[in-house]
C-alpha positions, 0 to 999 in steps of 0.5 A: 207823123202818124205812122211814127206816132203810132208805132212808137208809143202804141201799147202792144195788143198782145203783150202776154206774148211778147212778154213770154219770149222775152223772158225765154231769151232771157233765159240766155241772161240766166245763164251768163249770170250762173256761169259768172258766179259759180266761180265765186262759191268753187274758187276757194276750194279750187285753190286747195284742189289745184294748189293754186297761186293768185296768178293761176286763180285770177286766169281760172277766173278769167277763161269766162270773159276769154271765152265771152270775146271770141263768143259774141264775134261768133254772134255777131258774124252768124246771127246776121247772116243765119238768123237770131234764134239758131245762134241762141240755140248753140248758146243753149249747147255750150253752156251745157257741154261748160257746165258738164265738163267744168264738174268732172275736170281732173286738172285745171287745163280740163276746166280752163277748157270747160270754162272757155266754152262756157264762155263762148255760150255767155259771149254769144248769149250777153249779145243775142239775147239783148239784141233779139229782144230789142229787136222783137220789143214794141218802143214803149216798154223796149227798155223793160223788156231788154231788162228782163235779160240783165234780171235774168242775168242778176236772177242766176248769181242769185241761185247760183250763190244759194246753191253754193251756198247749200252745197258748202253747208250740206256736208264737210269740208273735205267732201266740199273740197272733193265733190261740193266745187263738182256740183256747183259747176254740173248744176248748171247744165239744168237751166240750159237743157232749159232754155234749147228746149223752150228756144223752138216755140220762139219765133226769129226777129221780125227784122232779120227776116224782113233784112231776108226779105221774109216780108209775110213771114216778118207781118205775121210777128209784127201782128202778134205783137202790135195787132195788124194795123201798127204791125203794117206801119211797122212794117213799112217804117223797117222796109224803108230803114232797111232800103237805105241801109242797104245803099251803104256797102260793108259793115266799116264803111256803115259804121264810120258813117256821120253818127254812126261812128259815134254810135259805135264810140258810146257803145265800146266805151259804155261796154269798157266803162260797165266793168271798171265799176268793178261789179265783176270783182264783186262778182266773182270774188265776193267771199274772199273780199268778207274774208278778208273784212274778216268773215269766215268762209260760210258766212261770206258764202251766205253774205253773197247770197244777199248781194244776189238777193239786192241785185234781183230786187233793183234789176226788176226796179230798174225794170219798172223805171227805165222807161220813165226816166230814161236810159242816160239819167240812170246811168249818171246817178248810178256812176256817181253813187258809184263813185263815192261808195267805192271811195268811202269802201278804201277809206274802210279798208284803210282803216286799222280794223277793217268792219265787216259791216261796214264793207258789207253795207258799202259793197251792198250799195255800190251793188244797188247803185249798179243794177239801177244802172250800168247793169242793165242801162249798158245793154238796152243802149247797145241794143238800141243804138244801131242799124239793123242791116249790121246791128249784130255785128256792130254790137258785137263790137261792143260786147267783143270790148266788155268781155275784153273789159271783164277779163282784165278785171277778172284776171288782175283784181286778185293780183290787185288786191294783193300787191295794192291792197283793198283800198287802192284797188276800190280807189282806182274803181272810183276813178273810173266812175267818175271818167263814166260820169263824164262820158256819158254827160258829153255823148250819150243822148236819151234814146226811151220812147222812141223806135230803132229806126228813129234812133237810127235818124237821130244818129243821123241827122244834124244834132248839135255838136257832140253827133259830129265826131 
């Protein structure tokens, strides 16, 4: 019992070290956000440049999640065999290649290929950055540190919104049409290069090192995080957990173990539902939504910057709350609030005259609710709930579903807006939020303050009816 208490609740002796390492890993989230958000400023120019209809427009935007679906599978397989760090390095190179390729594109085909390459990088980073941070973080502040990845995502979105707005307002519309969108994509190579270089100073995950039998290296990393005494206790706890896991052979046999299969269900459903909140639709198409509400081109881009600022502010609030309030409670509050705001947003578009002020207000409120809950909360939960031996591959399954849902939303949102109208589109997302609330209430446990090994024992132990699926 004393070992469990010391490893779960002791404050890290080197918070600065673990925070810096988590910050570097979270740059992967920044690149994820930049590549996800850059299309919002470029899509209007791309429509004219390449004469795209709504279906082709949706496919160009959705090429990122298509690539990400492949990326998470690559990341899950490679990270459990080669380590977390080498695969994150690969993600950095893919980001650079994608940014330069999209900026130089002279056809839709080249643009889509470059975006798919970037999507692979995003898939790798979106899964491995929170996984790596989760494995290196002390339990007492793990939620906050994994939240730095989501902070990186929203900072990337915020920065790219600013970049888009600045580029679109510096020159003439004709220049923007010919060159502006190229610069929007190309600037993304800079953080990709920075991410790649800084990763050389980041240690490998201690849990992965132990899984590979490198006990001395794993202990050295744990001592940097928690000090010698707690590191020894945590080393023993992880070793025991890995020994128990080794008695089960095969990924699917492990996933079908009693309790662990419930963890898989939770990961898959939370991943899909995160995107059915409509957040990706807002991120990709915010300027278009605002223009439907009556804003001009430049005003729509500036209002989109405001969304980015709100994302940053309330992701920081999430980081401060998640280890105190808990993951489950925030997910429940967020789902209910988003449902209310989406219903009101649909009613606003149903009115004879749409007020841009009302549209902006409720999109901002929806964004606040999302970032305080499902934005970072889903990634935190998914990164915590699987055994170490299969964590990379198992998390890849949840991430694959998330990006599949992102693809569906991104591909069909412009079609839905065109054929169903804004009101019904937002009401569909509101219904999804209600379903999210009910699922979370029934199946999602609280994981705050627990070590990863304790969470695994909770899943496989006798915990009541909801764990006996």
